[in-house]
N, C-alpha and C positions, 0 to 999 in steps of 0.2 A: 503496499498500500505506500501511496508517493505520500508526505509529508504536507500536511496541511499549510499553510503560509496564514500566522498571525500576528496581528500587526500588537503595537505598542500596549495600546487596551485594551484588547481582547486577550493578553496575558498580565495584564493588570487584576482585570477581572477574574480569570483563572486562578492568579495566587490569591487573592482573595477568599475565589469559593474555595482554595487547599486548606487554606488556614480556617477559616469556620463555611463550612457549607448550607448552613440557616440562614446567613444572611439577608436581609429583603434587601430589593433595589434601593430603597431609599436609605438603608446603610450604604451601599456598596457607594451610590452617589454621591455621600458625602466625601468618601475616599479619592473616588476617582471622578475627573472632570468630564461627568456626561451626566445626564438626566435619569431618573429614575425609567424612565419609558423607553430611553437611546440603550439603557444599560439591558432590559429586560426582552429588545431586542436582537441585542448582542447573544445574549444569553440563551433565546431560542433558535437563533442561528447556529450557533456550536452544539446544541443539542443536535437539529437538523445534519451539522456536519460529523455528525458523532464524535466531536472531540469530548464532550462532556458525554458518557455514555450512561449516567446513572445518580442516583443519593442512595447514600444511605448510611445509619446511625454508627457508629463507632462503639461497639460493646466494650466492657469491662471484662477480660478472660478471668480476672481472679474472681469479679465478684461471682460469676456463674460457674465458678469451683472450677474453672478449667488453668491450672495452673501449671503443668506440665505440656511442653512443646519439643515435640520429638523430630528429627528428620530422620527419614528413613531413605536407604539407598539402592531399589531395587532391579535387579537384573532378571531378565528374562531368559528363558530357553533356546529361544529361538526370536529374530528381530524379521521374520516376515510379515510382509505387510496386513493380512488376518490375524496375527497374533497381536499384532499391536495397537488395532482396530479395537480389537475385544477386550485389550486390558483397557486402554483409555475408554471406551464405553463403561466397563465394570467401576471406573474408580473416579467417576464424575458420580457416583450412585453411593459410593463409599461417605456416609455420615460423618464422619471423623475428620476428613483429611480436608483442608483448607487449602492446600497446592501442590502442584501437580507440573513439572515441568520433565520435556523429553529431552536428553542431555545425549551430548558425544563424548565421547571414554568412556571407562571400564564399565560405569552401570549407566544403565537403561533411563529410569527415571531417577527424578530426585521429589520426594513427598514430603510437605511436612502435616504433621496431625498435630491435633490439639486431645491432652486427654487430662481425665481427674488426676489421677497419679499412677503409681505406678501399676497397683494392681487392674486399673482401667487401662491402660494400656497396654498390659498382656490381653486382655478379651479384644481389645483392638487386632491387636497382632494376630491371634486364633482367627476369630471372627471377620473380621474385615481384609486386612492386608495378604496374610495366606493364603486366604482363596480367592482371591484373584487370578482369571485367569496368565498360564504360562510364566509362572514366577518362580526363578527357580532360587535367587537369594534374596535376602531383605537383609541388611544394617541397617539397624540405627544407632541413633547418634541424640543424648539429649542434653537440652539448652540447660546450661546454668542459672544465666541471666540472660535476658533481654537487655541491649545497646542501645538498638535502633528498632525504630520500626516507622516505616511510613508506605504508604502506595503509590507514591512519586517523589523523586526526589525535586527541589527546590531546583535543579537547573534544566529540569526539562523546559521550564518555561524561559529560558534564553533563547535568540535568536539562533537560527541554525548557523555554524561557519561555513562560507564558502569558498 
């Protein structure tokens, strides 16, 4: 997909929404030199161009009892297209998985899982992960502490270098 051209005002709107997605257009107009109506038009255009894909609440993992983050490296028995497709369809249905990336290198997938504790992860490992199609090896690493967690880096709003 081709990168979408954004001007300085679009970048300012997106930066403000990254900080607080619940800001009203009136609040944004106090920070950005545009009227609330002009900001609403720009936000609608950014949504239509799929720069803004949606809105969501950021929930506290701790408050929900999900104190354990586990990174799981998964290797499959084979990399044929049919098995990759079956694995990917199945992992999107695994309720404890928060992200999954197809990787280059030694492991096929890099998966992030949230669990309540070690016993909960053992259940997830047994009932969700090990039952995925074509799994040859699971290697789990437990996060000791979260240092940074952002959906996008601030640098994504800098103009592209040409």
